[in-house]
TORBA-284391 format. One line per field, with one value per atom (N, C-alpha, C, O): atom name; residue number from 1; x negated, y negated, z. Coordinates in steps of 0.05 Angstrom, whole numbers. Layout:
// TORBA-284391
at <- [CA  ...]
i <- [NUM  ...]
c1 <- [X  ...]
c2 <- [Y  ...]
c3 <- [Z  ...]
***
This chain:
// TORBA-284391
at <- [N  CA  C  O  N  CA  C  O  N  CA  C  O  N  CA  C  O  N  CA  C  O  N  CA  C  O  N  CA  C  O  N  CA  C  O  N  CA  C  O  N  CA  C  O  N  CA  C  O  N  CA  C  O  N  CA  C  O  N  CA  C  O  N  CA  C  O  N  CA  C  O  N  CA  C  O  N  CA  C  O  N  CA  C  O  N  CA  C  O  N  CA  C  O  N  CA  C  O  N  CA  C  O  N  CA  C  O  N  CA  C  O  N  CA  C  O  N  CA  C  O  N  CA  C  O  N  CA  C  O  N  CA  C  O  N  CA  C  O  N  CA  C  O  N  CA  C  O  N  CA  C  O  N  CA  C  O  N  CA  C  O  N  CA  C  O  N  CA  C  O  N  CA  C  O  N  CA  C  O  N  CA  C  O  N  CA  C  O  N  CA  C  O  N  CA  C  O  N  CA  C  O  N  CA  C  O  N  CA  C  O  N  CA  C  O  N  CA  C  O  N  CA  C  O  N  CA  C  O  N  CA  C  O  N  CA  C  O  N  CA  C  O  N  CA  C  O  N  CA  C  O  N  CA  C  O  N  CA  C  O  N  CA  C  O  N  CA  C  O  N  CA  C  O  N  CA  C  O  N  CA  C  O  N  CA  C  O  N  CA  C  O  N  CA  C  O  N  CA  C  O  N  CA  C  O  N  CA  C  O  N  CA  C  O  N  CA  C  O  N  CA  C  O  N  CA  C  O  N  CA  C  O  N  CA  C  O  N  CA  C  O  N  CA  C  O  N  CA  C  O  N  CA  C  O  N  CA  C  O  N  CA  C  O  N  CA  C  O  N  CA  C  O  N  CA  C  O  N  CA  C  O  N  CA  C  O  N  CA  C  O  N  CA  C  O  N  CA  C  O  N  CA  C  O  N  CA  C  O  N  CA  C  O  N  CA  C  O  N  CA  C  O  N  CA  C  O  N  CA  C  O  N  CA  C  O  N  CA  C  O  N  CA  C  O  N  CA  C  O  N  CA  C  O  N  CA  C  O  N  CA  C  O  N  CA  C  O  N  CA  C  O  N  CA  C  O  N  CA  C  O  N  CA  C  O  N  CA  C  O  N  CA  C  O  N  CA  C  O  N  CA  C  O  N  CA  C  O  N  CA  C  O  N  CA  C  O  N  CA  C  O  N  CA  C  O  N  CA  C  O  N  CA  C  O  N  CA  C  O  N  CA  C  O  N  CA  C  O  N  CA  C  O  N  CA  C  O  N  CA  C  O  N  CA  C  O  N  CA  C  O  N  CA  C  O  N  CA  C  O  N  CA  C  O  N  CA  C  O  N  CA  C  O  N  CA  C  O  N  CA  C  O  N  CA  C  O  N  CA  C  O  N  CA  C  O  N  CA  C  O  N  CA  C  O  N  CA  C  O  N  CA  C  O  N  CA  C  O  N  CA  C  O  N  CA  C  O  N  CA  C  O  N  CA  C  O  N  CA  C  O  N  CA  C  O  N  CA  C  O  N  CA  C  O  N  CA  C  O  N  CA  C  O  N  CA  C  O  N  CA  C  O  N  CA  C  O  N  CA  C  O  N  CA  C  O  N  CA  C  O  N  CA  C  O  N  CA  C  O  N  CA  C  O  N  CA  C  O  N  CA  C  O  N  CA  C  O  N  CA  C  O  N  CA  C  O  N  CA  C  O  N  CA  C  O  N  CA  C  O  N  CA  C  O  N  CA  C  O  N  CA  C  O  N  CA  C  O  N  CA  C  O  N  CA  C  O  N  CA  C  O  N  CA  C  O  N  CA  C  O  N  CA  C  O  N  CA  C  O  N  CA  C  O]
i <- [1  1  1  1  2  2  2  2  3  3  3  3  4  4  4  4  5  5  5  5  6  6  6  6  7  7  7  7  8  8  8  8  9  9  9  9  10  10  10  10  11  11  11  11  12  12  12  12  13  13  13  13  14  14  14  14  15  15  15  15  16  16  16  16  17  17  17  17  18  18  18  18  19  19  19  19  20  20  20  20  21  21  21  21  22  22  22  22  23  23  23  23  24  24  24  24  25  25  25  25  26  26  26  26  27  27  27  27  28  28  28  28  29  29  29  29  30  30  30  30  31  31  31  31  32  32  32  32  33  33  33  33  34  34  34  34  35  35  35  35  36  36  36  36  37  37  37  37  38  38  38  38  39  39  39  39  40  40  40  40  41  41  41  41  42  42  42  42  43  43  43  43  44  44  44  44  45  45  45  45  46  46  46  46  47  47  47  47  48  48  48  48  49  49  49  49  50  50  50  50  51  51  51  51  52  52  52  52  53  53  53  53  54  54  54  54  55  55  55  55  56  56  56  56  57  57  57  57  58  58  58  58  59  59  59  59  60  60  60  60  61  61  61  61  62  62  62  62  63  63  63  63  64  64  64  64  65  65  65  65  66  66  66  66  67  67  67  67  68  68  68  68  69  69  69  69  70  70  70  70  71  71  71  71  72  72  72  72  73  73  73  73  74  74  74  74  75  75  75  75  76  76  76  76  77  77  77  77  78  78  78  78  79  79  79  79  80  80  80  80  81  81  81  81  82  82  82  82  83  83  83  83  84  84  84  84  85  85  85  85  86  86  86  86  87  87  87  87  88  88  88  88  89  89  89  89  90  90  90  90  91  91  91  91  92  92  92  92  93  93  93  93  94  94  94  94  95  95  95  95  96  96  96  96  97  97  97  97  98  98  98  98  99  99  99  99  100  100  100  100  101  101  101  101  102  102  102  102  103  103  103  103  104  104  104  104  105  105  105  105  106  106  106  106  107  107  107  107  108  108  108  108  109  109  109  109  110  110  110  110  111  111  111  111  112  112  112  112  113  113  113  113  114  114  114  114  115  115  115  115  116  116  116  116  117  117  117  117  118  118  118  118  119  119  119  119  120  120  120  120  121  121  121  121  122  122  122  122  123  123  123  123  124  124  124  124  125  125  125  125  126  126  126  126  127  127  127  127  128  128  128  128  129  129  129  129  130  130  130  130  131  131  131  131  132  132  132  132  133  133  133  133  134  134  134  134  135  135  135  135  136  136  136  136  137  137  137  137  138  138  138  138  139  139  139  139  140  140  140  140  141  141  141  141  142  142  142  142  143  143  143  143  144  144  144  144  145  145  145  145  146  146  146  146  147  147  147  147  148  148  148  148  149  149  149  149  150  150  150  150  151  151  151  151  152  152  152  152  153  153  153  153  154  154  154  154  155  155  155  155  156  156  156  156  157  157  157  157  158  158  158  158  159  159  159  159  160  160  160  160  161  161  161  161  162  162  162  162  163  163  163  163  164  164  164  164  165  165  165  165  166  166  166  166  167  167  167  167  168  168  168  168  169  169  169  169  170  170  170  170  171  171  171  171  172  172  172  172  173  173  173  173  174  174  174  174  175  175  175  175  176  176  176  176  177  177  177  177  178  178  178  178  179  179  179  179  180  180  180  180  181  181  181  181]
c1 <- [-1932  -1945  -1954  -1966  -1948  -1955  -1986  -2000  -1995  -2024  -2034  -2056  -2018  -2027  -2030  -2050  -2011  -2013  -2037  -2052  -2040  -2063  -2089  -2108  -2091  -2115  -2122  -2145  -2101  -2106  -2115  -2133  -2104  -2112  -2142  -2156  -2150  -2178  -2196  -2217  -2187  -2203  -2206  -2228  -2184  -2185  -2204  -2220  -2202  -2219  -2248  -2265  -2254  -2282  -2292  -2315  -2276  -2283  -2289  -2310  -2272  -2276  -2302  -2317  -2307  -2331  -2356  -2376  -2354  -2377  -2383  -2407  -2362  -2366  -2378  -2397  -2367  -2377  -2405  -2422  -2411  -2438  -2458  -2482  -2449  -2466  -2479  -2502  -2463  -2474  -2453  -2450  -2439  -2418  -2430  -2418  -2452  -2464  -2472  -2468  -2483  -2492  -2468  -2469  -2446  -2423  -2410  -2402  -2409  -2397  -2413  -2400  -2439  -2455  -2452  -2451  -2452  -2448  -2422  -2420  -2401  -2374  -2373  -2359  -2388  -2390  -2403  -2394  -2424  -2437  -2418  -2417  -2404  -2385  -2363  -2355  -2353  -2332  -2342  -2326  -2366  -2377  -2378  -2371  -2387  -2388  -2360  -2356  -2341  -2314  -2302  -2288  -2308  -2297  -2309  -2296  -2333  -2347  -2344  -2354  -2330  -2328  -2300  -2291  -2285  -2257  -2257  -2239  -2278  -2279  -2282  -2270  -2298  -2301  -2275  -2267  -2261  -2235  -2216  -2201  -2215  -2197  -2205  -2188  -2231  -2240  -2232  -2223  -2234  -2226  -2196  -2187  -2180  -2151  -2141  -2119  -2158  -2149  -2145  -2162  -2121  -2116  -2130  -2131  -2140  -2153  -2182  -2194  -2194  -2221  -2220  -2207  -2233  -2231  -2247  -2264  -2241  -2253  -2283  -2297  -2294  -2323  -2337  -2358  -2325  -2337  -2336  -2355  -2313  -2311  -2332  -2345  -2336  -2356  -2384  -2400  -2390  -2416  -2421  -2443  -2400  -2402  -2408  -2427  -2393  -2398  -2426  -2439  -2434  -2460  -2482  -2502  -2479  -2499  -2502  -2524  -2480  -2480  -2491  -2507  -2483  -2490  -2511  -2518  -2522  -2542  -2564  -2570  -2576  -2599  -2590  -2607  -2564  -2554  -2542  -2542  -2531  -2517  -2528  -2541  -2522  -2530  -2516  -2494  -2529  -2518  -2491  -2474  -2488  -2463  -2440  -2418  -2445  -2424  -2418  -2395  -2439  -2436  -2419  -2403  -2423  -2408  -2378  -2361  -2372  -2344  -2333  -2310  -2348  -2338  -2333  -2313  -2350  -2346  -2321  -2306  -2318  -2294  -2268  -2249  -2269  -2246  -2240  -2217  -2261  -2259  -2248  -2230  -2259  -2251  -2223  -2210  -2213  -2185  -2166  -2143  -2177  -2162  -2151  -2129  -2168  -2160  -2180  -2182  -2196  -2216  -2202  -2214  -2177  -2163  -2157  -2150  -2159  -2154  -2179  -2177  -2202  -2227  -2226  -2234  -2216  -2215  -2196  -2202  -2174  -2155  -2166  -2161  -2181  -2193  -2213  -2215  -2229  -2248  -2234  -2243  -2213  -2197  -2186  -2187  -2175  -2164  -2187  -2183  -2209  -2232  -2241  -2246  -2243  -2250  -2230  -2237  -2204  -2183  -2186  -2182  -2192  -2196  -2220  -2220  -2242  -2266  -2259  -2266  -2244  -2236  -2219  -2223  -2200  -2182  -2199  -2195  -2218  -2236  -2252  -2257  -2260  -2277  -2260  -2272  -2234  -2217  -2217  -2215  -2220  -2221  -2194  -2185  -2183  -2159  -2164  -2179  -2152  -2155  -2133  -2110  -2141  -2122  -2126  -2149  -2104  -2105  -2097  -2074  -2114  -2109  -2107  -2126  -2083  -2079  -2078  -2065  -2092  -2092  -2089  -2097  -2079  -2075  -2102  -2105  -2120  -2147  -2168  -2161  -2192  -2213  -2219  -2224  -2218  -2225  -2255  -2270  -2263  -2292  -2300  -2283  -2326  -2335  -2326  -2319  -2327  -2319  -2289  -2281  -2273  -2244  -2237  -2221  -2251  -2246  -2254  -2240  -2277  -2286  -2267  -2261  -2257  -2238  -2212  -2201  -2203  -2178  -2182  -2165  -2204  -2210  -2212  -2201  -2225  -2227  -2199  -2194  -2183  -2155  -2139  -2125  -2141  -2127  -2137  -2122  -2163  -2175  -2165  -2159  -2163  -2153  -2124  -2115  -2109  -2080  -2075  -2057  -2091  -2087  -2103  -2096  -2124  -2141  -2159  -2170  -2162  -2179  -2198  -2194  -2218  -2236  -2221  -2207  -2224  -2210  -2230  -2251  -2223  -2238  -2220  -2200  -2226  -2209  -2217  -2241  -2197  -2202  -2188  -2164  -2205  -2195  -2186  -2201  -2162  -2150  -2140  -2130  -2141  -2130  -2102  -2099  -2083  -2056  -2046  -2035  -2048  -2040  -2010  -2001  -1995  -1965  -1958  -1935  -1976  -1970  -1968  -1958  -1977  -1978  -1998  -2015  -1997  -2015  -2011  -1992  -2029  -2027  -2038  -2051  -2032  -2042  -2020  -2001  -2023  -2006  -2024  -2043  -2018  -2035  -2018  -1996  -2029  -2016  -2034  -2056  -2024  -2039  -2020  -2001  -2026  -2009  -1981  -1979  -1961  -1933  -1925  -1903  -1943  -1936  -1946  -1969  -1929  -1936  -1933  -1911  -1954  -1953  -1955  -1976  -1933  -1932  -1930  -1909  -1952  -1954  -1957  -1968  -1948  -1952  -1930  -1908  -1936  -1917  -1894  -1871  -1900  -1879  -1859  -1835  -1868  -1850  -1833  -1809  -1846  -1831  -1810  -1788  -1816  -1797  -1774  -1750  -1780  -1759  -1741  -1716  -1752  -1736  -1718  -1695  -1729  -1714  -1690  -1668  -1696  -1675  -1652  -1629  -1659  -1639  -1623  -1598  -1636  -1621  -1603  -1581  -1611  -1594  -1570  -1548  -1574  -1552  -1533  -1510  -1543  -1526  -1508  -1488  -1516  -1501  -1475  -1474  -1453  -1427  -1427  -1440  -1413  -1413  -1394  -1392]
c2 <- [-2027  -2018  -2042  -2060  -2043  -2066  -2067  -2047  -2090  -2094  -2077  -2067  -2075  -2060  -2030  -2018  -2020  -1991  -1987  -1967  -2005  -2002  -2004  -1989  -2024  -2027  -2003  -1995  -1991  -1966  -1943  -1928  -1941  -1919  -1922  -1902  -1946  -1951  -1945  -1933  -1953  -1949  -1919  -1910  -1904  -1875  -1862  -1845  -1870  -1859  -1865  -1847  -1889  -1897  -1880  -1871  -1877  -1862  -1833  -1822  -1821  -1793  -1790  -1771  -1808  -1806  -1810  -1796  -1829  -1835  -1812  -1806  -1798  -1775  -1752  -1740  -1747  -1725  -1730  -1711  -1755  -1762  -1767  -1771  -1765  -1769  -1797  -1800  -1817  -1845  -1863  -1887  -1852  -1867  -1891  -1912  -1887  -1908  -1932  -1955  -1925  -1946  -1962  -1987  -1948  -1962  -1979  -2002  -1968  -1983  -2009  -2030  -2007  -2031  -2051  -2075  -2040  -2058  -2073  -2097  -2059  -2072  -2092  -2112  -2088  -2107  -2133  -2155  -2130  -2154  -2169  -2193  -2154  -2166  -2181  -2203  -2168  -2180  -2206  -2226  -2207  -2232  -2254  -2277  -2247  -2267  -2277  -2301  -2259  -2267  -2284  -2304  -2278  -2294  -2322  -2341  -2324  -2350  -2366  -2389  -2355  -2369  -2368  -2349  -2388  -2390  -2393  -2383  -2405  -2409  -2382  -2377  -2364  -2337  -2322  -2309  -2323  -2310  -2320  -2305  -2347  -2359  -2350  -2345  -2349  -2340  -2312  -2305  -2294  -2266  -2263  -2245  -2281  -2280  -2295  -2290  -2311  -2328  -2312  -2297  -2315  -2302  -2317  -2307  -2341  -2357  -2348  -2354  -2334  -2324  -2295  -2278  -2290  -2263  -2242  -2249  -2218  -2195  -2195  -2190  -2200  -2200  -2221  -2215  -2244  -2266  -2259  -2264  -2248  -2240  -2219  -2219  -2200  -2179  -2191  -2183  -2210  -2223  -2239  -2238  -2253  -2268  -2249  -2255  -2228  -2209  -2196  -2193  -2189  -2177  -2196  -2189  -2221  -2241  -2246  -2249  -2246  -2251  -2227  -2231  -2203  -2180  -2161  -2141  -2167  -2149  -2140  -2116  -2159  -2151  -2145  -2138  -2148  -2144  -2116  -2107  -2104  -2079  -2056  -2062  -2032  -2008  -2007  -2017  -1994  -1992  -1977  -1983  -1957  -1942  -1960  -1958  -1977  -1996  -2016  -2023  -2025  -2044  -2031  -2045  -2006  -1992  -1992  -1996  -1988  -1988  -2017  -2019  -2037  -2065  -2071  -2084  -2062  -2066  -2052  -2063  -2027  -2012  -2027  -2029  -2036  -2051  -2076  -2082  -2089  -2113  -2107  -2120  -2086  -2079  -2067  -2067  -2058  -2048  -2072  -2068  -2096  -2121  -2121  -2129  -2111  -2109  -2124  -2118  -2142  -2157  -2172  -2177  -2181  -2195  -2178  -2189  -2152  -2134  -2128  -2114  -2139  -2132  -2135  -2116  -2157  -2161  -2141  -2130  -2135  -2116  -2088  -2072  -2081  -2054  -2051  -2030  -2072  -2070  -2067  -2051  -2082  -2079  -2051  -2039  -2040  -2013  -1992  -1973  -1996  -1979  -1978  -1957  -2002  -2004  -1990  -1977  -1993  -1980  -1949  -1935  -1940  -1911  -1900  -1878  -1916  -1909  -1907  -1888  -1927  -1927  -1902  -1889  -1897  -1873  -1848  -1830  -1846  -1822  -1819  -1797  -1842  -1841  -1841  -1842  -1841  -1841  -1868  -1868  -1890  -1916  -1931  -1931  -1943  -1959  -1987  -1990  -2007  -2035  -2041  -2033  -2057  -2066  -2096  -2105  -2111  -2139  -2141  -2133  -2150  -2153  -2182  -2197  -2190  -2218  -2218  -2202  -2237  -2241  -2270  -2287  -2276  -2304  -2317  -2341  -2300  -2310  -2292  -2269  -2302  -2285  -2262  -2265  -2238  -2214  -2211  -2219  -2202  -2197  -2173  -2159  -2170  -2148  -2121  -2103  -2119  -2094  -2089  -2066  -2110  -2107  -2099  -2081  -2112  -2106  -2077  -2063  -2069  -2041  -2021  -2001  -2027  -2009  -2007  -1985  -2030  -2030  -2014  -1998  -2019  -2004  -1974  -1958  -1966  -1938  -1926  -1903  -1941  -1932  -1929  -1909  -1948  -1946  -1923  -1909  -1919  -1897  -1870  -1852  -1868  -1843  -1839  -1817  -1861  -1859  -1851  -1836  -1862  -1857  -1833  -1821  -1826  -1804  -1813  -1796  -1839  -1850  -1871  -1880  -1877  -1899  -1925  -1928  -1944  -1970  -1992  -1994  -2007  -2032  -2055  -2061  -2067  -2087  -2115  -2122  -2131  -2160  -2174  -2174  -2187  -2201  -2229  -2245  -2236  -2262  -2275  -2260  -2301  -2315  -2326  -2337  -2322  -2333  -2342  -2326  -2367  -2378  -2376  -2379  -2372  -2370  -2344  -2341  -2325  -2300  -2303  -2285  -2325  -2331  -2313  -2323  -2287  -2268  -2241  -2237  -2222  -2196  -2195  -2214  -2173  -2170  -2159  -2146  -2164  -2153  -2140  -2153  -2115  -2101  -2093  -2082  -2098  -2090  -2071  -2078  -2046  -2026  -2017  -2003  -2025  -2019  -2032  -2056  -2015  -2025  -2023  -2031  -2013  -2010  -2033  -2042  -2043  -2065  -2055  -2046  -2058  -2052  -2078  -2091  -2087  -2114  -2113  -2108  -2118  -2119  -2147  -2151  -2166  -2194  -2203  -2192  -2222  -2233  -2246  -2244  -2261  -2274  -2254  -2259  -2231  -2210  -2198  -2194  -2194  -2184  -2203  -2195  -2229  -2250  -2250  -2254  -2247  -2247  -2223  -2225  -2200  -2176  -2179  -2171  -2192  -2197  -2216  -2212  -2236  -2255  -2241  -2245  -2224  -2209  -2191  -2188  -2177  -2159  -2174  -2165  -2198  -2214  -2225  -2226  -2233  -2243  -2222  -2227  -2197  -2175  -2163  -2151  -2167  -2156  -2172  -2196  -2157  -2171  -2186  -2177  -2208  -2225  -2214  -2226]
c3 <- [1997  2021  2037  2025  2062  2079  2082  2079  2089  2093  2116  2115  2138  2161  2154  2162  2139  2131  2113  2116  2093  2075  2090  2085  2108  2124  2140  2142  2152  2168  2150  2158  2126  2108  2100  2100  2094  2087  2111  2108  2135  2159  2164  2171  2162  2166  2146  2153  2121  2100  2106  2103  2114  2120  2144  2144  2164  2188  2180  2189  2165  2156  2141  2146  2122  2106  2123  2120  2141  2159  2178  2183  2188  2205  2189  2198  2166  2149  2140  2139  2133  2124  2146  2141  2171  2194  2195  2202  2188  2190  2203  2196  2223  2237  2252  2252  2266  2281  2263  2270  2240  2221  2212  2212  2204  2194  2216  2211  2240  2262  2268  2272  2268  2272  2249  2253  2224  2201  2202  2197  2210  2211  2234  2231  2255  2277  2266  2272  2250  2238  2220  2220  2203  2184  2200  2192  2220  2237  2249  2250  2258  2270  2249  2255  2225  2204  2196  2193  2194  2187  2209  2203  2234  2256  2256  2266  2246  2246  2220  2219  2200  2174  2164  2150  2171  2161  2130  2117  2119  2090  2076  2055  2087  2075  2076  2056  2098  2101  2080  2067  2077  2057  2028  2012  2023  1997  1991  1968  2011  2007  2002  1989  2013  2011  1985  1977  1974  1952  1926  1917  1914  1888  1865  1843  1871  1850  1846  1825  1865  1862  1853  1865  1830  1818  1834  1850  1828  1842  1840  1860  1817  1813  1830  1842  1831  1847  1877  1892  1886  1914  1921  1942  1902  1906  1908  1925  1890  1890  1916  1928  1926  1950  1974  1989  1976  1998  1996  2016  1972  1968  1976  1988  1968  1974  2004  2014  2018  2046  2062  2080  2054  2071  2059  2073  2036  2023  2042  2044  2056  2073  2102  2119  2107  2135  2140  2163  2119  2124  2106  2086  2113  2099  2071  2068  2052  2025  2025  2009  2042  2043  2051  2040  2071  2079  2057  2052  2043  2021  1999  1986  1994  1973  1981  1964  2006  2015  2012  2002  2019  2016  1987  1980  1969  1940  1930  1915  1940  1932  1941  1926  1965  1976  1959  1953  1951  1935  1907  1897  1894  1867  1866  1845  1889  1891  1897  1903  1896  1902  1931  1936  1949  1977  1996  2019  1984  2001  2023  2044  2018  2038  2063  2084  2060  2083  2100  2120  2092  2105  2136  2150  2146  2175  2188  2209  2175  2185  2185  2203  2164  2162  2185  2197  2190  2212  2239  2255  2243  2268  2271  2293  2250  2250  2255  2270  2242  2246  2275  2287  2287  2316  2334  2353  2327  2342  2340  2359  2316  2312  2327  2338  2328  2343  2373  2387  2383  2411  2417  2437  2399  2402  2403  2419  2385  2383  2409  2417  2421  2445  2471  2492  2468  2492  2507  2532  2493  2505  2499  2476  2520  2515  2527  2547  2515  2525  2544  2542  2564  2584  2589  2592  2590  2597  2626  2634  2643  2672  2679  2676  2688  2696  2727  2739  2738  2767  2773  2758  2797  2806  2813  2809  2823  2830  2817  2810  2814  2801  2819  2843  2808  2823  2826  2808  2849  2853  2835  2825  2830  2814  2825  2811  2852  2865  2861  2856  2864  2860  2832  2827  2812  2784  2778  2764  2789  2784  2796  2783  2820  2833  2818  2814  2807  2791  2766  2758  2752  2727  2732  2717  2754  2761  2766  2758  2780  2786  2760  2757  2742  2717  2700  2687  2701  2686  2697  2681  2723  2735  2728  2723  2728  2722  2693  2687  2674  2646  2635  2615  2649  2639  2616  2602  2613  2592  2603  2625  2587  2595  2590  2570  2608  2606  2599  2611  2579  2572  2581  2568  2604  2615  2607  2607  2601  2596  2619  2622  2635  2659  2652  2640  2660  2654  2680  2698  2683  2705  2698  2676  2715  2711  2738  2754  2744  2770  2775  2798  2754  2757  2771  2780  2773  2787  2817  2830  2828  2856  2871  2886  2867  2879  2866  2850  2871  2859  2830  2821  2816  2789  2771  2781  2746  2725  2704  2695  2697  2678  2653  2656  2629  2605  2590  2582  2586  2570  2548  2553  2524  2501  2506  2510  2506  2511  2541  2548  2557  2586  2602  2599  2619  2637  2666  2673  2681  2710  2724  2725  2735  2747  2777  2788  2790  2819  2829  2851  2813  2821  2841  2841  2857  2876  2861  2869  2839  2824  2813  2813  2805  2795  2818  2814  2840  2864  2873  2880  2873  2880  2860  2868  2835  2814  2818  2815  2824  2829  2854  2854  2875  2899  2893  2902  2877  2869  2855  2861  2835  2820  2838  2835  2857  2875  2894  2900  2903  2920  2905  2916  2880  2864  2855  2850  2853  2844  2866  2860  2891  2913  2917  2915  2921  2926  2953  2972  2953  2977  2999  3020]
***
């Protein structure tokens, strides 16, 4: 079984248990804290992935780091993951869990590239337009890309909406080259 599939299964199981047990907010916050620590500690990530460090030591390391930071229910899940020899999946499980929460809340991520920085009003108008188009809440990540010349390019999942001038010029070039002389 691939790591991504296993990570998703653990995330689904954790989400189901947290919803049934009515402690979803607690688990979500705990996983956010763990994610921050993992993002800031390359050594911890390497230790969790290392086949040279045994399961008990990995469990002790995680318990020592997070004992006073997270709820006991979340710690029990982390220990289970570790004892199933899946501690290396922790970051992936958290990412999958966050994706499931977004899905549950009707939130989708969008990467918005623009040639110039959009004003707050322009960004808000664009997000509202995307939200109306998709029927979901949009979490937009605004990026600058001077190669666009002008306009914006939006990526939502596998869909790209390219309203950039560079894209329009490229399409014009292709149409001019395709026409018979």
